[in-house]
Backbone bond lengths (Angstrom), bond angles and torsions (degrees), N, CA, C in turn:
res aa  C-N    CA-C-N  psi(-1)  N-CA   C-N-CA  omega(-1)  CA-C   N-CA-C  phi
1 M - - - 1.498 - - 1.494 107.20 -
2 S 1.331 111.27 152.64 1.444 113.55 -178.19 1.486 109.51 -96.35
3 G 1.344 118.62 170.15 1.476 120.84 178.64 1.478 112.23 -79.37
4 P 1.313 113.97 -177.67 1.513 119.30 178.48 1.470 112.87 -64.27
5 F 1.337 121.28 147.32 1.410 127.26 177.78 1.532 107.51 -107.14
6 W 1.287 119.81 114.16 1.521 120.78 176.44 1.553 106.64 -111.81
7 P 1.360 115.00 107.90 1.378 116.80 175.50 1.500 116.25 -69.17
8 G 1.318 118.49 149.19 1.449 124.38 -175.68 1.559 105.62 -85.53
9 D 1.370 112.40 173.08 1.436 119.24 -175.29 1.592 107.77 -61.28
10 G 1.340 122.10 -37.84 1.371 125.91 -176.25 1.561 111.32 -71.25
11 Q 1.284 115.92 -30.79 1.459 122.76 174.54 1.490 113.17 -71.12
12 M 1.319 118.47 -27.77 1.441 120.80 -172.64 1.612 114.35 -88.66
13 V 1.310 112.89 -5.66 1.457 118.60 -177.86 1.520 112.32 -58.10
14 R 1.422 113.75 -59.25 1.378 122.92 -172.87 1.661 110.75 -59.11
15 P 1.435 116.13 -53.62 1.443 116.03 -178.06 1.479 115.78 -68.92
16 A 1.321 117.24 -21.76 1.458 123.23 -175.44 1.577 108.23 -64.99
17 R 1.365 116.98 -30.24 1.439 119.28 -179.38 1.536 112.65 -66.42
18 S 1.383 115.76 -22.11 1.434 121.84 179.86 1.557 115.14 -87.13
19 F 1.296 114.97 -15.78 1.477 119.75 -179.92 1.501 113.23 -65.89
20 P 1.301 119.79 145.63 1.441 115.55 177.06 1.557 109.69 -77.62
21 K 1.380 108.62 156.73 1.497 118.46 177.26 1.508 113.89 -72.52
22 P 1.299 116.41 143.79 1.506 117.95 -177.90 1.571 111.01 -69.22
23 H 1.330 117.48 138.41 1.380 121.27 176.54 1.606 108.50 -131.02
24 G 1.212 113.71 96.09 1.544 123.12 172.97 1.583 110.32 76.03
25 K 1.220 119.50 -71.27 1.459 125.53 -175.30 1.569 113.32 -63.85
26 P 1.329 119.88 128.42 1.447 120.29 179.52 1.540 111.32 -57.90
27 R 1.313 116.78 135.63 1.451 120.08 -175.07 1.553 109.50 -94.96
28 T 1.356 116.82 157.02 1.466 123.79 175.38 1.496 105.38 -77.53
29 D 1.236 114.99 151.08 1.481 122.25 178.31 1.553 111.41 -53.55
30 D 1.312 118.51 115.32 1.452 123.43 177.54 1.507 111.31 -48.75
31 R 1.220 116.86 -42.64 1.531 121.97 -172.87 1.606 105.96 -63.25
32 R 1.338 115.95 -37.94 1.461 117.46 -172.53 1.602 103.09 -75.40
33 V 1.291 121.15 -37.78 1.545 123.49 178.68 1.479 107.06 -64.55
34 F 1.280 120.34 -47.62 1.426 123.40 -177.59 1.498 112.89 -60.98
35 S 1.353 114.10 -39.14 1.542 121.32 179.54 1.513 106.78 -64.62
36 G 1.341 121.26 -40.73 1.483 123.53 179.07 1.510 109.12 -64.69
37 I 1.254 121.08 -38.05 1.429 122.46 178.92 1.496 113.30 -64.83
38 I 1.355 113.38 -44.65 1.476 115.59 178.12 1.433 113.21 -67.97
39 F 1.428 119.77 -31.02 1.540 127.57 172.48 1.530 108.25 -53.36
40 I 1.336 110.61 -58.98 1.514 120.02 -174.86 1.516 109.48 -56.02
41 N 1.358 119.72 -47.98 1.392 122.86 -178.93 1.598 111.71 -65.42
42 R 1.264 116.85 -46.51 1.477 118.60 176.65 1.513 116.27 -51.24
43 N 1.280 113.51 -43.76 1.410 124.51 -166.48 1.628 112.08 -95.80
44 G 1.327 114.55 -4.22 1.483 119.85 174.02 1.512 111.80 69.77
45 L 1.375 115.68 29.19 1.453 118.12 179.50 1.535 109.39 -88.81
46 R 1.356 113.09 160.18 1.449 120.78 176.54 1.407 113.92 -94.20
């Protein structure tokens, strides 16, 4: 299995436009969520 993938600031510009806008409740760091999605896809997990 590969290690964690932490996208840089430049890599987060395009996907950040697709993230929902915050509404009241504090959001989890988008970079952390995006890193989890990449990890799942790279390792073929469900």
